[in-house]
N, CA, C, O and the ligand as a Tripos MOL2 file, in Angstrom:
@<TRIPOS>MOLECULE
protein
  285   283    72     0     0
PROTEIN
NO_CHARGES

@<TRIPOS>ATOM
      1 N          53.2190  -47.1380  -67.3360 N.3       1 MET1
      2 CA         52.9200  -46.6220  -66.0110 C.3       1 MET1
      3 C          51.9440  -47.5690  -65.3220 C.2       1 MET1
      4 O          50.9630  -48.0060  -65.9230 O.2       1 MET1
      5 N          52.2140  -47.8750  -64.0840 N.am      2 LYS2
      6 CA         51.3660  -48.7860  -63.3310 C.3       2 LYS2
      7 C          50.0630  -48.0820  -62.9320 C.2       2 LYS2
      8 O          50.0600  -46.9390  -62.4750 O.2       2 LYS2
      9 N          48.9640  -48.8080  -63.1230 N.am      3 ARG3
     10 CA         47.6540  -48.2580  -62.7970 C.3       3 ARG3
     11 C          47.5030  -48.1540  -61.2770 C.2       3 ARG3
     12 O          48.0260  -48.9690  -60.5170 O.2       3 ARG3
     13 N          46.7670  -47.1210  -60.8690 N.am      4 LYS4
     14 CA         46.4680  -46.9370  -59.4530 C.3       4 LYS4
     15 C          45.7440  -48.1760  -58.9250 C.2       4 LYS4
     16 O          44.9270  -48.7730  -59.6260 O.2       4 LYS4
     17 N          46.0440  -48.5420  -57.7230 N.am      5 HIS5
     18 CA         45.4220  -49.7090  -57.1030 C.3       5 HIS5
     19 C          43.9020  -49.5830  -57.1290 C.2       5 HIS5
     20 O          43.3500  -48.5680  -56.7030 O.2       5 HIS5
     21 N          43.2260  -50.6180  -57.6320 N.am      6 GLN6
     22 CA         41.7820  -50.5360  -57.8050 C.3       6 GLN6
     23 C          41.0170  -50.6150  -56.4910 C.2       6 GLN6
     24 O          39.8110  -50.3680  -56.4550 O.2       6 GLN6
     25 N          41.7040  -50.9530  -55.4290 N.am      7 ASN7
     26 CA         41.0380  -50.9610  -54.1360 C.3       7 ASN7
     27 C          41.2020  -49.6390  -53.4070 C.2       7 ASN7
     28 O          40.7460  -49.4860  -52.2740 O.2       7 ASN7
     29 N          41.8630  -48.6720  -54.0670 N.am      8 ALA8
     30 CA         41.9900  -47.3590  -53.4560 C.3       8 ALA8
     31 C          40.5930  -46.7920  -53.2340 C.2       8 ALA8
     32 O          39.7270  -46.8980  -54.1020 O.2       8 ALA8
     33 N          40.3820  -46.1990  -52.0860 N.am      9 LYS9
     34 CA         39.0590  -45.6790  -51.7510 C.3       9 LYS9
     35 C          38.7750  -44.3780  -52.5020 C.2       9 LYS9
     36 O          39.6390  -43.5100  -52.6260 O.2       9 LYS9
     37 N          37.5460  -44.2680  -52.9980 N.am     10 THR10
     38 CA         37.0960  -43.0600  -53.6720 C.3      10 THR10
     39 C          35.7990  -42.5960  -53.0000 C.2      10 THR10
     40 O          35.0860  -43.3880  -52.3840 O.2      10 THR10
     41 N          35.5150  -41.3180  -53.1280 N.am     11 VAL11
     42 CA         34.3150  -40.7580  -52.4850 C.3      11 VAL11
     43 C          33.1180  -40.8990  -53.4260 C.2      11 VAL11
     44 O          33.1560  -40.4660  -54.5770 O.2      11 VAL11
     45 N          32.0740  -41.5070  -52.9120 N.am     12 HIS12
     46 CA         30.8330  -41.7120  -53.6650 C.3      12 HIS12
     47 C          29.7070  -40.9310  -52.9990 C.2      12 HIS12
     48 O          29.5050  -41.0220  -51.7880 O.2      12 HIS12
     49 N          28.9770  -40.1630  -53.8040 N.am     13 HIS13
     50 CA         27.7950  -39.4620  -53.2940 C.3      13 HIS13
     51 C          26.6200  -40.4260  -53.3710 C.2      13 HIS13
     52 O          26.2420  -40.8700  -54.4550 O.2      13 HIS13
     53 N          26.0530  -40.7420  -52.2370 N.am     14 ILE14
     54 CA         25.0020  -41.7570  -52.1810 C.3      14 ILE14
     55 C          23.8080  -41.3230  -53.0320 C.2      14 ILE14
     56 O          23.2690  -42.1240  -53.7950 O.2      14 ILE14
     57 N          23.3990  -40.0770  -52.9080 N.am     15 ILE15
     58 CA         22.4520  -39.4890  -53.8650 C.3      15 ILE15
     59 C          23.3220  -38.7120  -54.8490 C.2      15 ILE15
     60 O          24.0150  -37.7810  -54.4390 O.2      15 ILE15
     61 N          23.3060  -39.0640  -56.1230 N.am     16 PRO16
     62 CA         24.1910  -38.3990  -57.0890 C.3      16 PRO16
     63 C          24.0460  -36.8780  -57.0510 C.2      16 PRO16
     64 O          22.9480  -36.3430  -56.8990 O.2      16 PRO16
     65 N          25.1750  -36.2040  -57.1920 N.am     17 ARG17
     66 CA         25.1590  -34.7430  -57.1610 C.3      17 ARG17
     67 C          24.1870  -34.1700  -58.1910 C.2      17 ARG17
     68 O          23.5540  -33.1410  -57.9530 O.2      17 ARG17
     69 N          24.0750  -34.8390  -59.3310 N.am     18 SER18
     70 CA         23.1820  -34.3540  -60.3880 C.3      18 SER18
     71 C          21.7130  -34.4330  -59.9960 C.2      18 SER18
     72 O          20.8620  -33.8370  -60.6570 O.2      18 SER18
     73 N          21.4070  -35.1630  -58.9290 N.am     19 ARG19
     74 CA         20.0170  -35.3390  -58.5080 C.3      19 ARG19
     75 C          19.6480  -34.4750  -57.3080 C.2      19 ARG19
     76 O          18.5090  -34.5140  -56.8420 O.2      19 ARG19
     77 N          20.5900  -33.7070  -56.8110 N.am     20 VAL20
     78 CA         20.3100  -32.8850  -55.6310 C.3      20 VAL20
     79 C          20.4910  -31.3990  -55.9200 C.2      20 VAL20
     80 O          20.8010  -30.6230  -55.0170 O.2      20 VAL20
     81 N          20.2970  -31.0010  -57.1830 N.am     21 ALA21
     82 CA         20.4630  -29.5980  -57.5590 C.3      21 ALA21
     83 C          19.6080  -28.7120  -56.6720 C.2      21 ALA21
     84 O          18.4200  -28.9670  -56.4740 O.2      21 ALA21
     85 N          20.2270  -27.6670  -56.1420 N.am     22 GLY22
     86 CA         19.4940  -26.7080  -55.3260 C.3      22 GLY22
     87 C          19.2850  -27.1410  -53.8970 C.2      22 GLY22
     88 O          18.7240  -26.3880  -53.1010 O.2      22 GLY22
     89 N          19.7240  -28.3410  -53.5480 N.am     23 ARG23
     90 CA         19.5940  -28.8430  -52.1780 C.3      23 ARG23
     91 C          20.9960  -29.1440  -51.6440 C.2      23 ARG23
     92 O          21.9450  -29.2640  -52.4190 O.2      23 ARG23
     93 N          21.1230  -29.2630  -50.3460 N.am     24 PRO24
     94 CA         22.4410  -29.6040  -49.8070 C.3      24 PRO24
     95 C          22.9030  -30.9580  -50.3420 C.2      24 PRO24
     96 O          22.0930  -31.8470  -50.6040 O.2      24 PRO24
     97 N          24.2180  -31.0960  -50.4970 N.am     25 LEU25
     98 CA         24.7470  -32.3630  -50.9900 C.3      25 LEU25
     99 C          24.4160  -33.4790  -50.0200 C.2      25 LEU25
    100 O          24.3440  -33.2780  -48.8070 O.2      25 LEU25
    101 N          24.2190  -34.6460  -50.5780 N.am     26 SER26
    102 CA         23.8790  -35.7980  -49.7620 C.3      26 SER26
    103 C          25.1230  -36.3720  -49.1090 C.2      26 SER26
    104 O          26.2480  -35.9310  -49.3460 O.2      26 SER26
    105 N          24.8780  -37.3580  -48.2910 N.am     27 ALA27
    106 CA         25.9630  -38.0490  -47.6120 C.3      27 ALA27
    107 C          26.8710  -38.7340  -48.6350 C.2      27 ALA27
    108 O          26.4780  -39.0280  -49.7640 O.2      27 ALA27
    109 N          28.0720  -38.9660  -48.1960 N.am     28 THR28
    110 CA         29.0360  -39.6760  -49.0250 C.3      28 THR28
    111 C          29.5250  -40.9010  -48.2710 C.2      28 THR28
    112 O          29.3480  -41.0280  -47.0600 O.2      28 THR28
    113 N          30.1380  -41.7870  -49.0180 N.am     29 CYS29
    114 CA         30.8170  -42.9100  -48.4080 C.3      29 CYS29
    115 C          32.0490  -43.2000  -49.2520 C.2      29 CYS29
    116 O          32.1300  -42.7980  -50.4130 O.2      29 CYS29
    117 N          32.9990  -43.8980  -48.6590 N.am     30 LYS30
    118 CA         34.2070  -44.2490  -49.3860 C.3      30 LYS30
    119 C          34.0960  -45.7000  -49.8400 C.2      30 LYS30
    120 O          33.8070  -46.6020  -49.0530 O.2      30 LYS30
    121 N          34.3340  -45.8960  -51.1340 N.am     31 VAL31
    122 CA         34.2310  -47.2370  -51.7150 C.3      31 VAL31
    123 C          35.4450  -47.5020  -52.5890 C.2      31 VAL31
    124 O          36.0400  -46.5650  -53.1200 O.2      31 VAL31
    125 N          35.8220  -48.7740  -52.7470 N.am     32 PRO32
    126 CA         36.9530  -49.0910  -53.6190 C.3      32 PRO32
    127 C          36.6820  -48.5810  -55.0430 C.2      32 PRO32
    128 O          35.5580  -48.6540  -55.5410 O.2      32 PRO32
    129 N          37.7250  -48.0710  -55.6740 N.am     33 GLU33
    130 CA         37.5800  -47.4570  -56.9950 C.3      33 GLU33
    131 C          36.9230  -48.3960  -58.0010 C.2      33 GLU33
    132 O          36.0550  -47.9730  -58.7640 O.2      33 GLU33
    133 N          37.3200  -49.6410  -58.0100 N.am     34 GLN34
    134 CA         36.7810  -50.5760  -58.9880 C.3      34 GLN34
    135 C          35.2700  -50.7760  -58.7920 C.2      34 GLN34
    136 O          34.5070  -50.7790  -59.7580 O.2      34 GLN34
    137 N          34.8590  -50.9400  -57.5560 N.am     35 ILE35
    138 CA         33.4320  -51.1010  -57.2600 C.3      35 ILE35
    139 C          32.6710  -49.8300  -57.6130 C.2      35 ILE35
    140 O          31.5690  -49.8850  -58.1580 O.2      35 ILE35
    141 N          33.2630  -48.6990  -57.3020 N.am     36 HIS36
    142 CA         32.6480  -47.4100  -57.6060 C.3      36 HIS36
    143 C          32.3980  -47.2810  -59.1080 C.2      36 HIS36
    144 O          31.3000  -46.9210  -59.5340 O.2      36 HIS36
    145 N          33.4270  -47.5780  -59.9050 N.am     37 ASN37
    146 CA         33.2970  -47.4630  -61.3630 C.3      37 ASN37
    147 C          32.2530  -48.4460  -61.9040 C.2      37 ASN37
    148 O          31.4520  -48.0920  -62.7690 O.2      37 ASN37
    149 N          32.2660  -49.6620  -61.3970 N.am     38 LEU38
    150 CA         31.2860  -50.6520  -61.8450 C.3      38 LEU38
    151 C          29.8650  -50.2080  -61.5110 C.2      38 LEU38
    152 O          28.9520  -50.3470  -62.3250 O.2      38 LEU38
    153 N          29.6920  -49.6760  -60.3120 N.am     39 SER39
    154 CA         28.3620  -49.2350  -59.8970 C.3      39 SER39
    155 C          27.8430  -48.1260  -60.8010 C.2      39 SER39
    156 O          26.6870  -48.1610  -61.2220 O.2      39 SER39
    157 N          28.6880  -47.1370  -61.1060 N.am     40 HIS40
    158 CA         28.2290  -46.0490  -61.9630 C.3      40 HIS40
    159 C          28.0370  -46.5120  -63.4000 C.2      40 HIS40
    160 O          27.1610  -46.0010  -64.0980 O.2      40 HIS40
    161 N          28.8350  -47.4640  -63.8520 N.am     41 ALA41
    162 CA         28.6440  -47.9980  -65.2050 C.3      41 ALA41
    163 C          27.2870  -48.6880  -65.3140 C.2      41 ALA41
    164 O          26.6220  -48.6070  -66.3460 O.2      41 ALA41
    165 N          26.8880  -49.3560  -64.2590 N.am     42 LEU42
    166 CA         25.6280  -50.0970  -64.2560 C.3      42 LEU42
    167 C          24.4370  -49.2080  -63.9350 C.2      42 LEU42
    168 O          23.3690  -49.3640  -64.5280 O.2      42 LEU42
    169 N          24.6040  -48.2900  -63.0150 N.am     43 HIS43
    170 CA         23.4610  -47.5310  -62.5050 C.3      43 HIS43
    171 C          23.4800  -46.0410  -62.8130 C.2      43 HIS43
    172 O          22.5240  -45.3370  -62.4880 O.2      43 HIS43
    173 N          24.5300  -45.5540  -63.4240 N.am     44 GLY44
    174 CA         24.5700  -44.1290  -63.7720 C.3      44 GLY44
    175 C          24.3110  -43.2640  -62.5640 C.2      44 GLY44
    176 O          25.0110  -43.3620  -61.5560 O.2      44 GLY44
    177 N          23.2970  -42.4110  -62.6640 N.am     45 ASN45
    178 CA         23.0030  -41.5030  -61.5460 C.3      45 ASN45
    179 C          21.7000  -41.8730  -60.8400 C.2      45 ASN45
    180 O          20.9970  -40.9970  -60.3370 O.2      45 ASN45
    181 N          21.3780  -43.1520  -60.8020 N.am     46 ARG46
    182 CA         20.1850  -43.5870  -60.0710 C.3      46 ARG46
    183 C          20.3740  -43.3600  -58.5690 C.2      46 ARG46
    184 O          21.4830  -43.4260  -58.0390 O.2      46 ARG46
    185 N          19.2620  -43.0930  -57.9190 N.am     47 THR47
    186 CA         19.2650  -42.9860  -56.4640 C.3      47 THR47
    187 C          19.2580  -44.4000  -55.8830 C.2      47 THR47
    188 O          18.9800  -45.3550  -56.6080 O.2      47 THR47
    189 N          19.5570  -44.5540  -54.5880 N.am     48 PRO48
    190 CA         19.5110  -45.8890  -53.9850 C.3      48 PRO48
    191 C          18.1600  -46.5750  -54.1980 C.2      48 PRO48
    192 O          18.1130  -47.7650  -54.5110 O.2      48 PRO48
    193 N          17.0650  -45.8360  -54.0320 N.am     49 GLU49
    194 CA         15.7410  -46.4290  -54.2300 C.3      49 GLU49
    195 C          15.5590  -46.9020  -55.6660 C.2      49 GLU49
    196 O          14.9820  -47.9640  -55.9030 O.2      49 GLU49
    197 N          16.0450  -46.1230  -56.6230 N.am     50 GLU50
    198 CA         15.9270  -46.5110  -58.0330 C.3      50 GLU50
    199 C          16.7980  -47.7230  -58.3580 C.2      50 GLU50
    200 O          16.4320  -48.5500  -59.1920 O.2      50 GLU50
    201 N          17.9370  -47.8230  -57.7050 N.am     51 ILE51
    202 CA         18.8190  -48.9810  -57.9340 C.3      51 ILE51
    203 C          18.1390  -50.2580  -57.4580 C.2      51 ILE51
    204 O          18.1150  -51.2620  -58.1700 O.2      51 ILE51
    205 N          17.5890  -50.2110  -56.2550 N.am     52 ILE52
    206 CA         16.9160  -51.4010  -55.7360 C.3      52 ILE52
    207 C          15.7180  -51.7600  -56.6020 C.2      52 ILE52
    208 O          15.4790  -52.9360  -56.8720 O.2      52 ILE52
    209 N          14.9650  -50.7580  -57.0380 N.am     53 GLU53
    210 CA         13.8200  -51.0240  -57.9040 C.3      53 GLU53
    211 C          14.2900  -51.6030  -59.2380 C.2      53 GLU53
    212 O          13.6380  -52.4890  -59.7900 O.2      53 GLU53
    213 N          15.4100  -51.1160  -59.7590 N.am     54 TRP54
    214 CA         15.9660  -51.6560  -61.0130 C.3      54 TRP54
    215 C          16.2910  -53.1390  -60.8390 C.2      54 TRP54
    216 O          15.9660  -53.9510  -61.7050 O.2      54 TRP54
    217 N          16.9330  -53.4950  -59.7210 N.am     55 TYR55
    218 CA         17.2290  -54.9130  -59.4800 C.3      55 TYR55
    219 C          15.9430  -55.7180  -59.4180 C.2      55 TYR55
    220 O          15.8490  -56.7910  -60.0150 O.2      55 TYR55
    221 N          14.9630  -55.2130  -58.7070 N.am     56 ASN56
    222 CA         13.7130  -55.9340  -58.5510 C.3      56 ASN56
    223 C          13.0520  -56.1800  -59.9060 C.2      56 ASN56
    224 O          12.5960  -57.2900  -60.1800 O.2      56 ASN56
    225 N          12.9980  -55.1690  -60.7380 N.am     57 GLU57
    226 CA         12.3280  -55.3040  -62.0340 C.3      57 GLU57
    227 C          13.1750  -56.0710  -63.0460 C.2      57 GLU57
    228 O          12.6390  -56.8200  -63.8630 O.2      57 GLU57
    229 N          14.5020  -55.8860  -62.9960 N.am     58 THR58
    230 CA         15.3740  -56.4500  -64.0270 C.3      58 THR58
    231 C          15.8380  -57.8640  -63.7120 C.2      58 THR58
    232 O          15.8860  -58.7170  -64.5990 O.2      58 THR58
    233 N          16.1730  -58.1110  -62.4730 N.am     59 LEU59
    234 CA         16.7700  -59.3980  -62.1200 C.3      59 LEU59
    235 C          15.8870  -60.2740  -61.2390 C.2      59 LEU59
    236 O          16.0800  -61.4890  -61.1900 O.2      59 LEU59
    237 N          14.9360  -59.6860  -60.5550 N.am     60 TRP60
    238 CA         14.1520  -60.4550  -59.6000 C.3      60 TRP60
    239 C          12.7070  -60.6040  -60.0340 C.2      60 TRP60
    240 O          11.8600  -61.0400  -59.2530 O.2      60 TRP60
    241 N          12.4200  -60.2400  -61.2900 N.am     61 GLY61
    242 CA         11.0810  -60.4450  -61.8290 C.3      61 GLY61
    243 C           9.9900  -59.6720  -61.1270 C.2      61 GLY61
    244 O           8.8200  -60.0470  -61.1990 O.2      61 GLY61
    245 N          10.3550  -58.5940  -60.4460 N.am     62 GLY62
    246 CA          9.3540  -57.7830  -59.7500 C.3      62 GLY62
    247 C           8.6660  -58.5340  -58.6290 C.2      62 GLY62
    248 O           7.5540  -58.1840  -58.2340 O.2      62 GLY62
    249 N           9.3180  -59.5650  -58.1140 N.am     63 GLN63
    250 CA          8.6810  -60.4360  -57.1310 C.3      63 GLN63
    251 C           8.7770  -59.9330  -55.6910 C.2      63 GLN63
    252 O           8.3090  -60.5900  -54.7610 O.2      63 GLN63
    253 N           9.3820  -58.7740  -55.5220 N.am     64 TYR64
    254 CA          9.5240  -58.2450  -54.1600 C.3      64 TYR64
    255 C           8.8150  -56.9180  -54.0170 C.2      64 TYR64
    256 O           8.7800  -56.1050  -54.9410 O.2      64 TYR64
    257 N           8.2580  -56.7180  -52.8520 N.am     65 GLU65
    258 CA          7.8050  -55.4000  -52.4840 C.3      65 GLU65
    259 C           8.8440  -54.8850  -51.5210 C.2      65 GLU65
    260 O           9.0630  -55.4700  -50.4600 O.2      65 GLU65
    261 N           9.4740  -53.8100  -51.8800 N.am     66 ILE66
    262 CA         10.6330  -53.3530  -51.1210 C.3      66 ILE66
    263 C          10.3010  -52.0530  -50.4010 C.2      66 ILE66
    264 O           9.8210  -51.0900  -50.9980 O.2      66 ILE66
    265 N          10.5660  -52.0560  -49.1310 N.am     67 ILE67
    266 CA         10.4340  -50.8510  -48.3210 C.3      67 ILE67
    267 C          11.8250  -50.4740  -47.8750 C.2      67 ILE67
    268 O          12.5220  -51.2630  -47.2360 O.2      67 ILE67
    269 N          12.2220  -49.2750  -48.2120 N.am     68 MET68
    270 CA         13.5920  -48.8640  -47.9250 C.3      68 MET68
    271 C          13.5420  -47.6200  -47.0520 C.2      68 MET68
    272 O          12.9460  -46.6100  -47.4290 O.2      68 MET68
    273 N          14.1520  -47.6940  -45.9180 N.am     69 ILE69
    274 CA         14.1550  -46.5820  -44.9760 C.3      69 ILE69
    275 C          15.5960  -46.2280  -44.6510 C.2      69 ILE69
    276 O          16.3800  -47.0830  -44.2390 O.2      69 ILE69
    277 N          15.9370  -44.9590  -44.8410 N.am     70 ARG70
    278 CA         17.2860  -44.5300  -44.5100 C.3      70 ARG70
    279 C          17.4460  -44.4780  -42.9970 C.2      70 ARG70
    280 O          16.5600  -44.0040  -42.2860 O.2      70 ARG70
    281 N          18.5730  -44.9670  -42.5130 N.am     71 LYS71
    282 CA         18.8590  -44.9400  -41.0720 C.3      71 LYS71
    283 C          18.9860  -43.5130  -40.5830 C.2      71 LYS71
    284 O          19.2260  -43.2860  -39.3970 O.2      71 LYS71
    285 ZN         29.9050  -42.2550  -57.0520 Zn       72 ZN72
@<TRIPOS>BOND
     1     1     2 1
     2     2     3 1
     3     3     4 2
     4     3     5 am
     5     5     6 1
     6     6     7 1
     7     7     8 2
     8     7     9 am
     9     9    10 1
    10    10    11 1
    11    11    12 2
    12    11    13 am
    13    13    14 1
    14    14    15 1
    15    15    16 2
    16    15    17 am
    17    17    18 1
    18    18    19 1
    19    19    20 2
    20    19    21 am
    21    21    22 1
    22    22    23 1
    23    23    24 2
    24    23    25 am
    25    25    26 1
    26    26    27 1
    27    27    28 2
    28    27    29 am
    29    29    30 1
    30    30    31 1
    31    31    32 2
    32    31    33 am
    33    33    34 1
    34    34    35 1
    35    35    36 2
    36    35    37 am
    37    37    38 1
    38    38    39 1
    39    39    40 2
    40    39    41 am
    41    41    42 1
    42    42    43 1
    43    43    44 2
    44    43    45 am
    45    45    46 1
    46    46    47 1
    47    47    48 2
    48    47    49 am
    49    49    50 1
    50    50    51 1
    51    51    52 2
    52    51    53 am
    53    53    54 1
    54    54    55 1
    55    55    56 2
    56    55    57 am
    57    57    58 1
    58    58    59 1
    59    59    60 2
    60    59    61 am
    61    61    62 1
    62    62    63 1
    63    63    64 2
    64    63    65 am
    65    65    66 1
    66    66    67 1
    67    67    68 2
    68    67    69 am
    69    69    70 1
    70    70    71 1
    71    71    72 2
    72    71    73 am
    73    73    74 1
    74    74    75 1
    75    75    76 2
    76    75    77 am
    77    77    78 1
    78    78    79 1
    79    79    80 2
    80    79    81 am
    81    81    82 1
    82    82    83 1
    83    83    84 2
    84    83    85 am
    85    85    86 1
    86    86    87 1
    87    87    88 2
    88    87    89 am
    89    89    90 1
    90    90    91 1
    91    91    92 2
    92    91    93 am
    93    93    94 1
    94    94    95 1
    95    95    96 2
    96    95    97 am
    97    97    98 1
    98    98    99 1
    99    99   100 2
   100    99   101 am
   101   101   102 1
   102   102   103 1
   103   103   104 2
   104   103   105 am
   105   105   106 1
   106   106   107 1
   107   107   108 2
   108   107   109 am
   109   109   110 1
   110   110   111 1
   111   111   112 2
   112   111   113 am
   113   113   114 1
   114   114   115 1
   115   115   116 2
   116   115   117 am
   117   117   118 1
   118   118   119 1
   119   119   120 2
   120   119   121 am
   121   121   122 1
   122   122   123 1
   123   123   124 2
   124   123   125 am
   125   125   126 1
   126   126   127 1
   127   127   128 2
   128   127   129 am
   129   129   130 1
   130   130   131 1
   131   131   132 2
   132   131   133 am
   133   133   134 1
   134   134   135 1
   135   135   136 2
   136   135   137 am
   137   137   138 1
   138   138   139 1
   139   139   140 2
   140   139   141 am
   141   141   142 1
   142   142   143 1
   143   143   144 2
   144   143   145 am
   145   145   146 1
   146   146   147 1
   147   147   148 2
   148   147   149 am
   149   149   150 1
   150   150   151 1
   151   151   152 2
   152   151   153 am
   153   153   154 1
   154   154   155 1
   155   155   156 2
   156   155   157 am
   157   157   158 1
   158   158   159 1
   159   159   160 2
   160   159   161 am
   161   161   162 1
   162   162   163 1
   163   163   164 2
   164   163   165 am
   165   165   166 1
   166   166   167 1
   167   167   168 2
   168   167   169 am
   169   169   170 1
   170   170   171 1
   171   171   172 2
   172   171   173 am
   173   173   174 1
   174   174   175 1
   175   175   176 2
   176   175   177 am
   177   177   178 1
   178   178   179 1
   179   179   180 2
   180   179   181 am
   181   181   182 1
   182   182   183 1
   183   183   184 2
   184   183   185 am
   185   185   186 1
   186   186   187 1
   187   187   188 2
   188   187   189 am
   189   189   190 1
   190   190   191 1
   191   191   192 2
   192   191   193 am
   193   193   194 1
   194   194   195 1
   195   195   196 2
   196   195   197 am
   197   197   198 1
   198   198   199 1
   199   199   200 2
   200   199   201 am
   201   201   202 1
   202   202   203 1
   203   203   204 2
   204   203   205 am
   205   205   206 1
   206   206   207 1
   207   207   208 2
   208   207   209 am
   209   209   210 1
   210   210   211 1
   211   211   212 2
   212   211   213 am
   213   213   214 1
   214   214   215 1
   215   215   216 2
   216   215   217 am
   217   217   218 1
   218   218   219 1
   219   219   220 2
   220   219   221 am
   221   221   222 1
   222   222   223 1
   223   223   224 2
   224   223   225 am
   225   225   226 1
   226   226   227 1
   227   227   228 2
   228   227   229 am
   229   229   230 1
   230   230   231 1
   231   231   232 2
   232   231   233 am
   233   233   234 1
   234   234   235 1
   235   235   236 2
   236   235   237 am
   237   237   238 1
   238   238   239 1
   239   239   240 2
   240   239   241 am
   241   241   242 1
   242   242   243 1
   243   243   244 2
   244   243   245 am
   245   245   246 1
   246   246   247 1
   247   247   248 2
   248   247   249 am
   249   249   250 1
   250   250   251 1
   251   251   252 2
   252   251   253 am
   253   253   254 1
   254   254   255 1
   255   255   256 2
   256   255   257 am
   257   257   258 1
   258   258   259 1
   259   259   260 2
   260   259   261 am
   261   261   262 1
   262   262   263 1
   263   263   264 2
   264   263   265 am
   265   265   266 1
   266   266   267 1
   267   267   268 2
   268   267   269 am
   269   269   270 1
   270   270   271 1
   271   271   272 2
   272   271   273 am
   273   273   274 1
   274   274   275 1
   275   275   276 2
   276   275   277 am
   277   277   278 1
   278   278   279 1
   279   279   280 2
   280   279   281 am
   281   281   282 1
   282   282   283 1
   283   283   284 2
@<TRIPOS>SUBSTRUCTURE
     1 MET1         2 RESIDUE 1 A MET
     2 LYS2         6 RESIDUE 1 A LYS
     3 ARG3        10 RESIDUE 1 A ARG
     4 LYS4        14 RESIDUE 1 A LYS
     5 HIS5        18 RESIDUE 1 A HIS
     6 GLN6        22 RESIDUE 1 A GLN
     7 ASN7        26 RESIDUE 1 A ASN
     8 ALA8        30 RESIDUE 1 A ALA
     9 LYS9        34 RESIDUE 1 A LYS
    10 THR10       38 RESIDUE 1 A THR
    11 VAL11       42 RESIDUE 1 A VAL
    12 HIS12       46 RESIDUE 1 A HIS
    13 HIS13       50 RESIDUE 1 A HIS
    14 ILE14       54 RESIDUE 1 A ILE
    15 ILE15       58 RESIDUE 1 A ILE
    16 PRO16       62 RESIDUE 1 A PRO
    17 ARG17       66 RESIDUE 1 A ARG
    18 SER18       70 RESIDUE 1 A SER
    19 ARG19       74 RESIDUE 1 A ARG
    20 VAL20       78 RESIDUE 1 A VAL
    21 ALA21       82 RESIDUE 1 A ALA
    22 GLY22       86 RESIDUE 1 A GLY
    23 ARG23       90 RESIDUE 1 A ARG
    24 PRO24       94 RESIDUE 1 A PRO
    25 LEU25       98 RESIDUE 1 A LEU
    26 SER26      102 RESIDUE 1 A SER
    27 ALA27      106 RESIDUE 1 A ALA
    28 THR28      110 RESIDUE 1 A THR
    29 CYS29      114 RESIDUE 1 A CYS
    30 LYS30      118 RESIDUE 1 A LYS
    31 VAL31      122 RESIDUE 1 A VAL
    32 PRO32      126 RESIDUE 1 A PRO
    33 GLU33      130 RESIDUE 1 A GLU
    34 GLN34      134 RESIDUE 1 A GLN
    35 ILE35      138 RESIDUE 1 A ILE
    36 HIS36      142 RESIDUE 1 A HIS
    37 ASN37      146 RESIDUE 1 A ASN
    38 LEU38      150 RESIDUE 1 A LEU
    39 SER39      154 RESIDUE 1 A SER
    40 HIS40      158 RESIDUE 1 A HIS
    41 ALA41      162 RESIDUE 1 A ALA
    42 LEU42      166 RESIDUE 1 A LEU
    43 HIS43      170 RESIDUE 1 A HIS
    44 GLY44      174 RESIDUE 1 A GLY
    45 ASN45      178 RESIDUE 1 A ASN
    46 ARG46      182 RESIDUE 1 A ARG
    47 THR47      186 RESIDUE 1 A THR
    48 PRO48      190 RESIDUE 1 A PRO
    49 GLU49      194 RESIDUE 1 A GLU
    50 GLU50      198 RESIDUE 1 A GLU
    51 ILE51      202 RESIDUE 1 A ILE
    52 ILE52      206 RESIDUE 1 A ILE
    53 GLU53      210 RESIDUE 1 A GLU
    54 TRP54      214 RESIDUE 1 A TRP
    55 TYR55      218 RESIDUE 1 A TYR
    56 ASN56      222 RESIDUE 1 A ASN
    57 GLU57      226 RESIDUE 1 A GLU
    58 THR58      230 RESIDUE 1 A THR
    59 LEU59      234 RESIDUE 1 A LEU
    60 TRP60      238 RESIDUE 1 A TRP
    61 GLY61      242 RESIDUE 1 A GLY
    62 GLY62      246 RESIDUE 1 A GLY
    63 GLN63      250 RESIDUE 1 A GLN
    64 TYR64      254 RESIDUE 1 A TYR
    65 GLU65      258 RESIDUE 1 A GLU
    66 ILE66      262 RESIDUE 1 A ILE
    67 ILE67      266 RESIDUE 1 A ILE
    68 MET68      270 RESIDUE 1 A MET
    69 ILE69      274 RESIDUE 1 A ILE
    70 ARG70      278 RESIDUE 1 A ARG
    71 LYS71      282 RESIDUE 1 A LYS
    72 ZN72       285 GROUP 0 **** ****
């Protein structure tokens, strides 16, 4: 059986559902399935702020002070 096209769009919760218990669900966006799977494999249920901080500490040597403001 042929695998579903990996560029098929899937719904991603920007703040993981597991992190918003008891609060309204966060915004979603549509992302290609392959990118979506890779992101969750790498970041699990981290929030956007935690993902950026992970990059800063893991790959950028903590050399950035990051201010992140949601639009
Ligand atoms: Zn997702």
